[in-house]
N, C-alpha and C positions, 0 to 999 in steps of 0.2 A: 487618573484613578490609580490607587495603589492596591496591588494584589497580594494576598497572604499565601505564603508557601510553607508547607511542612516537609522537612528533609528527613528521609528515613534510610539509615545505613548502619551496620554494626561497626564500621570503621570510624573512629573519632576524627582521624585525619581527613577522610573523604567527606564526612558531614561538614566539617569546617570549610573545606575547599569549595564545595558546592554552595554553601551558604554565603561565603565571601564573594563568589562569582555572581550569584543572583543579586546580592545587595549592592553591587556596583551599578545596577539599574535603579533609578529613583522610583520606578513604578512597581518595584518588587520589594517585599519585606519578608524575612524568614521569621515566622512566629513560633517555631518549635523544631526540635531535632530529636528524633526517636531512634533507639538503638536496635529495635527488632519489630516484627510485625504486630505483636500484641500492644506494644507502646504506641505504634502507629494508629491502631484502632482507637485506643483510648484518647490520644491527642486529637485525632480527626473529629471525634465527638465533642471534645471540650473546646478546641481552638477554632473550629469551623474554617479551615483553610480553603482557599480558592483552587489550589493545586497541591498535589503531593508528588514528590520525587521518591521513587521506591527502588531499593536494591532487591535482588532476587534471593540470594543465599544469606540467611541470617539465623542466629540462634533463637530459641524459644518459639518463634513462629516465622516461617519463610515469607517472602514477599508475595508469592502467588496466593497463598492462603489468606494473607492480609487483604489483598485486592478483592478476593471473593467476599470476604466479610464486610469490608467497607462498602462495596457496591450494593450489598444486600441490605445494609443498615442505613447508610446515609451517603449516597453516591457523590463522589468528588472526582474531577478529572485527575488521572494518575499517569505520570511519565515514568517508565521503567528505565533503569540503568542496566545494561547487559554487557557481558563479555563477548568478544567477537570469536566465539568458538561454536562448534556444532551443538554442544550441550547448551551453551548460552542462547543460541538461536531457538532451540526447542523450548527452553524455559520462557523466553520472551514471548514466543507465539502462544504458549499456555497462558501467560499473563494477559495478553490481548484477548484471548478467548474468555478470560475471567472478567474482563471489563476495563482493563487499562486502555488508554487511548493512544499512547505514543511511546517511543523508546529512543534511547541514544546509547552509543557505546560508552562504557564506563571509563575507558582510557581516553582522555581528552585529546591526545595526539592522534587518535583514530577519528575524531570528529572533523578536524579541519587542519589545514597546513600550518596555521599560526595560532598561537595562544589567544590573541585578541579575537580572532575569527571564531574560535571555539566557544569562547565566553559569550560572544554576541549571539551565536546560534542557540546556545542553551537558554539565554534570556528570551529570545524570540519564540522558541518552542514553548516555554513555560507560559509566556503571556498569551500566546495563541490558544492554549488549552484553558487558561483562566477565563478568557472571554466566552468560553463555552460552558461555564458553570451552569448546572441544571440541565445540560444536554443529555438526552436519553437516546442511546443508539440500540439497534437490534443486537441481540445476543448471537455471537458466532456459533455455527454448528459445531458440535463436539466431535473431534477426530475419533475415528474408530481405533480400537486397541490394535497394536501391531508389535511384533517381536523385533522387527528390524526395519531400517529405513533404506529405501532404494532410490538412487538419483536417476535411474533409467527405468521407469515403471513399465511393467508389462501391460499391453493394451487390454482393456476390459471386454472388448468385442473383437471379432475378426479385423485384422489390420486393413484399413481402407487403402485403395490404390494411391500411390504417391501423388499423382496429378490431381489438382483441385478441379471440381466440376466447373463448367461454364457458368458465368454469373446468372443467377436466377432472379426473376422479377419478384419484388416484395409485395406486401400487402398494399403499399402505396403506388405500386407500379414501377418502382425504381429497381435497377439491377444491383446485386451485391455479390462480392466474391470473398470478403474477409471481414472479420470483426476485430477491432483494436481497442484496447482499454488502457488508459493511463491513470495512475494514482500515486499518492504520497501519504501524508499523515492521515491515519485512519483507514488507509487503503487495504491492508490485509483482511480486515473484517468485511469491508465493503465488497471486495472481490469474492470472498466466500459467499456473501449473500447473493451476488449475481450469478456466479458460476455454478453453484450447487443447484440452481433452478433450471439449468439448461439440460436438455435431454441427451442421451448417449448418441442419438442419431443426428446431432447437430452437423449440418452439411458443409461447414466452412472451417478453415483454419482460424484460430484466435491468437492474437499477439497481446501479451500483457507486459506493461512497463510500470513497475512498482519501485519507487525509491527505497532501496534496501541494501545493506552491506553485502559484500560478496559471500561471506560465510552463512548468510541467512537464506539466500534464494533457493539453494538446493533443498534445504529443510522445509521451506515454505511450499515449494513445488510438490514435494513428496506428500506433505500434509493435505494439500489441495487435491492431489490425485486420489487420496484415500476418501476424501469427502464427496467428490464430484462424480457424476455419471460419465461425463466426458473424460478424456485422458489429459493429464496435466504434467508437464515436465519442464525442467530448466533447459532453455534453448542451447543447442550446441552448434559450433561453427561448421558450416558446410552442409547441414542437413536440409532436406527438402520438406517444406511444410505440408502437412496432410490435413484433410478435412476431419473434424471431430477431435482434433488435438489442440490444446492451448499451450503456447510456448512462452515461458516466463524469461524475461531478459535477465542475464546474470548480473548480480550486483558488482559495481566497480568497473563495468565494461559497457560497451554500446552494442545494441542489436540493430543491424541494418539488413537490407534485403537486395537481392540481385536476381537475374533471370527474368522470367515472365510470370504473369498472373496465373498461368496454367501450371507452371512448375517453379514456384518461388523458392529460392534458396536463402537460408539465413546466414548472415555474416556476423560473427562476434569479434569485435575489435577492442584492443586495449585502450585506444583513445589517448595515446601518449602525446600526440601532437596537437591536442585540442584542450589546452589548459584553461582556455576561456570558458569551457563548458562546465557549469556548476554541478550538474547532476549526472551521475553515472550509475545506472542508465538514465538517458534523457528521453522524455516523451517527445520533445521537439524533433530530435534527430531521427528517432524511429518513425514518427508520423511522416516526416518529410521524405524519408526513404520509401515508405509505403506508397506515398503519392506518386513517386516515379515509376513504381512497378504496377500498381493497381489503378492509377488514375482516380476516377470518381466512384469506383465500385467498392467503396469502403464505408462501413458504419463505424464511427469512432466515438468513444464515450470517455469523458473526462470526469473522474470521480474525485472525492475529497482529497485535499492536500494544500500545503502552504505554497506560496509563490505563484508563478505564472507559467511554469513549465507545461508545455503542451499547446499554448496559445498560438505560437508561430507555426508549429507543425500542423495544428488543426487548420490554420489559415491556408497553408499549402494544400491540404486535402480539399478544403472547401472550394478553392479556386479551380479545382479539377472536377467539381461536382459531387464530392463526397458529402455524406450526412454526418453532422456533428451534434451530439447531445451532451448535456452537462447535468450533473447531480445538483439538486436544489439546495438552497442554503439551510433549510430546516433540518435536513438529514445528514449534512456534512459534519464531520468532526472539526475540520477547518475549511471554511469557504474561501479558498484562495485560488486554486487552479480552475475550478468550475466558474468562479466569478470572473476570472480573467477572460475566458472565452465567451461568456455571456455578455459581459460589459462591452466587449469588442464587436458584438453583433455576429460572432462566428457560429455559435450554436443555434440550432433551430428550435430546440426545446430544452427546458429544465424540468427535471422530474425527481420525485422522491426515490430514494434508494430501493425501497421495496417494490417499486413499479418497474424498475429498469429491465429486469429479466423478461417479464411478460411482454413489455414493449419491444424488446429485441426479437422475441419469437414472432410477434405479430408483424413487425416491420420487415423481417427477413424471411417471412413465410415458413417458419419452422413449427412443426407439430410436435406434440409430446410435452 
C-alpha cells in the first residue's frame, strides 16, 4: 500500500529534502508541499493525505494553529518537526496538545548517527502514523498559564518522608511498592491522561520512561507538574524516590536504581558504554533495574509506542512476580511496545487508555 504525505515548511530546501527522503521509500509518495499553515489547511482538504509533516514556525499561519484547524475540520495524523531547544520543546508539546501525534528533531543529524539511519527512521515514523489514519485519541489536558518554568517544582502538599512505605496489599491481594510506566510515540498525551487522574495522596513513587530528547524532558516534566495533582519532576542523579512523586527519566540518559525498596536511590547515567542500546532512556534498562530493587512489588504499564522497548525489562519484572499491563491497540497511537509485551504473554491485561488510571487506583488500593 502506498501512503500519501503532505510536507509543510516555509523553507524550500527543507521541504525538498524531506520529500526526497520520504520518496526513497516505495510505500510513500509526497502529494503536495505547503509553505505555511494556511496552505497546509487548504491542501489537506483537497489532497486528502494520509500523513502531514509540519513545521512549527511559519509565516501567514504557524504550525500549531494549523494543527488545531486541521484536527477540527478533517483530522489527519500529523508529525511535527521541532528544534532541540527549550522553546522548541514547549512549541512541540503545544502541538501535541493540539492534536499532532508525533515529532522529530528538525536537524537530521540529531535523529540518528548516520544519514541512512535518519532517513529510515523518518520513513518508519511516517508509515506508522499513516496506518493510524482515522485514529481518534483523547484530547490532552490544557496546561495552566504560568509566567515561568521550573525544573525543580515545589511540592503541592507537605513533603512526604523520604522513605517509601512498606508494600501495601492491592485490591487483588498483591503487594505493591512502586508504579512504573514506559511509553514512546503518542506517550506524552497518554501519560497526561493517566497521571492527571491520580490523586495527590498517591502513596507510591512513580517512574516514567518516555522516549524523548534531552532538551524536552525538563519542559515536559514541568508541564506535567502543572497539570497533575501528584508532583512530577525530571529525575536527578542520587535523589531518593519519594511517595507521591513521579520521576521522569532525562532524555539522552538512562534512569537506573540502587539501594533498597524502602529507600530507593535514582542513578542517572550517560550510557556512553552501551552503544548497542537504541533508546535513551530505555524502558528495558529501567524496568530491569527496578526488578533488582523491588522484586515483584511493581505495577508496570506499557503505553503506546513504536518498537519493542520494555518487553525484556517487563519480562525481568514478571519473572520476579510483578504485574504487567499493556495499553490496548484501539487507543494506541502506535501499537508496537504494548503489542510486544502482549504477544510475548508477559502482560496480564490489555486495556483502553481511558481505563488505566482507574484500574491503577483499584489495583494499588488508592482512594481519591
